[in-house]
C-alpha positions as CSV (number, residue, x, y, z in Angstrom):
1,M,33.1,100.6,-8.4
2,P,35.8,98.0,-6.8
3,W,34.7,98.9,-3.5
4,Q,31.3,98.1,-4.2
5,M,32.4,94.7,-5.4
6,L,34.2,94.5,-2.2
7,D,31.5,95.1,-0.2
8,I,29.1,92.9,-2.0
9,S,31.7,90.0,-1.5
10,L,31.5,90.3,2.2
11,L,28.1,90.5,2.1
12,L,27.1,87.5,0.0
13,P,28.5,84.7,2.3
14,A,26.2,86.4,5.0
15,F,23.2,86.5,2.8
16,A,23.8,82.8,1.7
17,L,23.5,82.0,5.6
18,V,20.2,83.9,5.9
19,L,19.2,81.9,2.7
20,F,20.2,78.7,4.0
21,R,18.2,79.2,7.1
22,M,14.9,80.4,5.0
23,V,15.5,77.4,2.5
24,G,15.0,74.8,5.7
25,L,11.8,76.5,6.5
26,G,10.6,76.2,3.1
27,M,11.6,72.8,2.6
28,T,9.6,71.7,5.3
29,A,6.7,73.9,6.3
30,P,3.5,73.0,6.0
31,M,1.7,74.8,2.5
32,I,5.4,76.0,1.1
33,S,6.6,72.5,0.9
34,S,3.1,71.2,-0.5
35,A,3.5,69.6,-4.2
36,S,0.7,71.6,-5.3
37,V,3.2,74.6,-5.4
38,P,5.3,75.0,-8.3
39,T,8.8,74.8,-7.5
40,R,9.6,78.1,-9.4
41,I,7.0,79.8,-7.1
42,R,8.4,78.3,-4.1
43,G,11.9,79.1,-4.8
44,A,10.7,83.0,-5.8
45,F,9.3,82.9,-2.0
46,I,12.2,81.6,-0.3
47,L,14.7,84.3,-2.3
48,A,12.4,87.2,-1.6
49,M,12.1,86.4,1.9
50,S,15.6,86.1,2.3
51,F,16.0,89.4,0.6
52,M,13.7,91.1,2.9
53,I,15.0,89.3,6.0
54,F,19.1,89.8,5.2
55,P,19.2,93.6,6.2
56,L,17.3,93.2,9.6
57,V,20.1,90.6,10.4
58,A,22.9,91.5,8.5
59,K,24.5,93.1,11.6
60,Q,24.5,89.9,13.6
61,A,26.8,88.1,10.7
62,P,30.3,87.5,11.9
63,A,33.0,90.0,10.5
64,E,35.1,87.8,8.7
65,I,33.0,84.3,6.9
66,T,35.1,82.0,4.7
67,L,33.8,79.2,2.2
68,S,34.2,76.4,4.6
69,M,32.2,78.6,7.4
70,V,29.4,78.8,4.8
71,V,29.4,75.2,3.9
72,V,29.7,73.7,7.3
73,G,27.6,76.6,9.1
74,G,25.0,76.3,6.0
75,L,23.9,72.9,7.3
76,F,23.2,74.1,10.8
77,E,21.3,77.2,9.5
78,L,19.6,74.6,7.4
79,M,18.5,72.6,10.4
80,I,17.2,75.7,12.1
81,G,14.5,76.4,9.6
82,A,13.8,72.8,8.9
83,T,13.0,72.4,12.6
84,I,10.4,75.0,12.8
85,G,8.9,73.5,9.3
86,I,8.8,70.2,11.1
87,G,7.2,70.8,13.9
88,L,4.4,72.6,12.1
89,S,4.4,70.0,9.6
90,L,4.0,67.6,12.5
91,I,1.0,69.7,14.0
92,F,-1.0,69.4,10.5
93,T,-0.3,65.5,10.2
94,S,-1.7,65.1,13.4
95,V,-5.1,66.9,12.4
96,E,-5.3,64.7,9.0
97,V,-4.4,61.4,11.5
98,G,-7.4,62.6,13.4
99,G,-9.6,62.6,10.2
100,L,-8.1,59.2,8.8
101,L,-9.2,57.4,12.4
102,V,-12.8,59.1,11.9
103,G,-12.9,57.5,8.3
104,Q,-11.4,54.4,9.2
105,Q,-14.1,53.8,11.9
106,A,-16.9,55.3,9.8
107,G,-16.2,53.1,6.9
108,V,-15.3,55.9,4.4
109,A,-11.5,55.2,4.4
110,L,-12.1,53.1,1.0
111,G,-12.9,56.0,-0.9
112,R,-9.3,57.5,-0.4
113,V,-8.6,61.1,-2.3
114,Y,-5.5,63.4,-3.0
115,N,-4.7,65.8,-0.5
116,P,-2.8,68.7,-2.6
117,L,-1.4,70.1,0.8
118,Q,0.8,67.3,1.7
119,G,1.1,65.1,-1.6
120,V,-0.6,62.0,-0.1
121,D,-3.7,60.1,-0.5
122,T,-6.1,60.3,2.5
123,T,-9.6,60.0,3.2
124,I,-12.4,62.7,2.7
125,T,-12.6,63.4,6.9
126,G,-9.0,63.7,6.8
127,Q,-9.2,66.3,4.0
128,L,-11.8,68.3,5.8
129,Y,-9.9,68.4,9.0
130,S,-6.8,69.5,7.0
131,I,-8.6,72.3,5.3
132,V,-10.4,73.5,8.2
133,L,-6.9,74.0,10.1
134,T,-5.2,75.4,7.3
135,L,-8.4,78.0,7.4
136,S,-8.1,78.5,10.9
137,F,-4.2,78.9,10.5
138,F,-4.4,81.8,7.9
139,I,-7.2,83.5,9.8
140,V,-5.3,83.6,13.6
141,G,-2.1,84.7,11.5
142,G,-0.2,81.4,11.8
143,H,1.6,82.5,8.7
144,R,2.7,85.7,10.2
145,E,3.8,84.2,13.5
146,M,6.0,81.6,11.4
147,I,8.2,84.1,9.9
148,R,8.4,85.8,13.0
149,S,9.6,82.8,14.8
150,L,12.3,82.1,12.2
151,L,13.3,86.2,12.6
152,D,13.1,85.4,16.5
153,T,15.7,82.8,15.9
154,F,18.7,85.2,14.4
155,E,18.3,86.7,18.1
156,L,18.4,83.5,19.7
157,I,20.9,82.0,17.8
158,P,23.2,84.1,15.9
159,M,24.6,82.8,12.8
160,L,26.9,80.2,12.5
161,S,26.6,79.4,16.5
162,L,24.1,76.7,16.4
163,G,25.6,73.9,17.8
164,L,24.5,69.8,17.8
165,N,23.2,68.5,21.3
166,E,20.1,66.2,22.4
167,S,17.6,68.9,23.0
168,V,16.4,68.7,19.3
169,V,15.8,65.4,19.8
170,V,13.6,65.9,23.2
171,L,11.8,68.7,21.1
172,M,10.7,66.1,18.0
173,A,9.4,63.7,21.1
174,E,7.3,66.3,22.6
175,L,6.1,67.4,19.1
176,L,5.3,63.9,18.2
177,T,3.6,63.3,21.5
178,A,1.7,66.7,21.2
179,A,0.7,65.7,17.5
180,F,-0.8,62.1,18.7
181,T,-2.9,63.9,21.8
182,I,-4.1,66.4,19.3
183,A,-5.3,63.4,16.8
184,V,-6.7,61.5,19.5
185,R,-9.0,64.7,20.8
186,L,-10.1,65.5,17.7
187,A,-11.4,61.9,16.9
188,A,-12.6,61.2,20.3
189,P,-16.3,62.7,20.0
190,V,-16.8,61.0,16.7
191,L,-15.1,57.6,18.1
192,I,-17.1,58.0,21.2
193,A,-20.2,58.4,19.3
194,L,-19.5,55.4,16.3
195,L,-19.0,53.0,19.9
196,M,-22.6,53.8,21.1
197,T,-23.8,53.6,17.9
198,T,-22.3,49.7,17.8
199,L,-23.5,48.9,20.9
200,A,-27.1,50.3,20.0
201,M,-27.1,48.5,16.9
202,G,-25.7,44.9,18.9
203,F,-28.3,45.1,21.1
204,L,-31.0,46.2,18.3
205,S,-29.9,43.0,16.7
206,R,-30.2,41.1,19.5
207,T,-33.8,42.0,20.1
208,M,-34.9,42.1,16.5
209,P,-33.2,39.2,14.8
210,Q,-35.1,40.0,11.6
211,L,-33.6,43.2,11.1
212,N,-30.5,42.8,8.7
213,I,-28.0,45.4,10.8
214,L,-25.4,44.7,8.1
215,S,-27.6,46.2,5.2
216,V,-28.7,49.4,7.6
217,G,-25.4,49.6,9.8
218,F,-23.1,50.8,7.4
219,Q,-25.0,53.5,6.2
220,I,-26.0,54.6,10.1
221,R,-22.3,54.9,11.0
222,I,-21.6,56.8,8.1
223,I,-24.4,59.1,8.7
224,T,-23.6,59.6,12.3
225,A,-19.9,59.9,11.9
226,I,-20.4,63.0,9.3
227,G,-23.2,64.4,12.0
228,I,-21.0,64.2,14.8
229,A,-17.8,65.5,13.0
230,A,-19.5,68.5,11.6
231,L,-20.2,69.3,15.0
232,A,-17.2,68.8,16.5
233,I,-15.5,70.7,14.1
234,A,-17.6,73.7,14.4
235,S,-17.0,73.7,18.1
236,A,-13.4,72.6,17.9
237,D,-12.2,76.4,17.3
238,D,-10.5,76.9,20.7
239,L,-8.6,73.2,20.2
240,M,-7.6,74.3,16.8
241,L,-5.7,77.8,18.1
242,D,-4.2,75.4,21.1
243,V,-3.1,73.1,18.2
244,I,-1.6,76.0,16.3
245,W,-0.3,78.1,19.0
246,G,1.0,75.0,21.3
247,G,3.4,74.0,18.7
248,L,4.7,77.5,17.6
249,D,5.2,77.6,21.3
250,L,7.0,74.4,21.7
251,I,9.3,75.2,18.9
252,N,10.3,78.9,20.4
253,E,11.1,77.2,23.9
254,Y,13.7,75.2,22.3
255,F,15.3,78.0,20.9
256,V,15.1,80.2,24.0
257,E,16.8,76.8,25.8
258,N,19.4,76.4,23.1
259,A,20.1,80.2,23.6
260,V,20.6,79.6,27.6
261,M,22.6,76.6,26.9
262,R,25.1,78.3,24.6
263,Q,25.4,81.4,26.7
264,A,25.9,79.0,29.9
265,G,28.5,77.3,27.9
266,A,30.3,80.4,27.0
267,T,30.5,81.9,30.4
C-alpha cells in the first residue's frame, strides 16, 4: 500500500501537466468552450480526455517534478493547448465575419440573433455560415484532428520544455491574416452580386424615375443576397475544407518549428 501511494504521488504532478494542456484546449476550442455547453459537461470532458491521454504520454514526463515546476510549467502547458484552441476559434470566427459582411450589405443585420456556439449576437447569415462550417468540421473529422494535434504536441514539445519566443506572435499574425482572407473569400460572391444589383437599380432609377427604388430595392437586395449565398455555400465545400485543414496545418507547423528551435538550442 505505501508503494502504491508513492507511485500515485509521483504520477500526479505529471498528470497535472497533461491536465493543464487539455484545459488550455478546452477553454478556447470552438464548440467545447461554447457558453451553451454546461460547465460540468466541459469539465468532465476535459478530465476524461486527460485520463485517456496520460497513459500515452506518461513516459515522456521528467523523472522528478516539483510543485514549483508544476505551477510554472503548467502555465506553459496551458499555452500549448490554448494555441490550438485559439487558432481554430479564429477560423470559425472568420467564417462568421464573412456571413456578417453579407448580412450588413444585404440589409438584414438589423435582425440580430444569438449564436449559442460562440455566445455572441450575430446576423442570420453569420449564423448560417457558422453552422455550415461546424457541420463540415465534424463530417471531415476535424474534432479528431484537433485531439491528434494535441497528442502530437507531446512528441514535438515534451512536458516542461516550452519556452516563450516570437514565433507564437508570428503564428497569430498568420492566423489573423488567413482568417481575414477566408472571410473575404466567403463573402465575395454575395458582395459582388449586391454591387451589380445596386448598379442595376441605379441605372433603372435613372431611366424610370417614377419607380420607387427605395420601396423595392430593399427586397431585391435581400432576395439576391439569400439566393447567391445559398449557391455559394452549396459550392463552398472545398473552401470549407481548406479553412479547416489550413488552420490546423498552420498550428502544426508552429509546433514543428518550435521543436526544431528547441533542438537547435540544445545542441
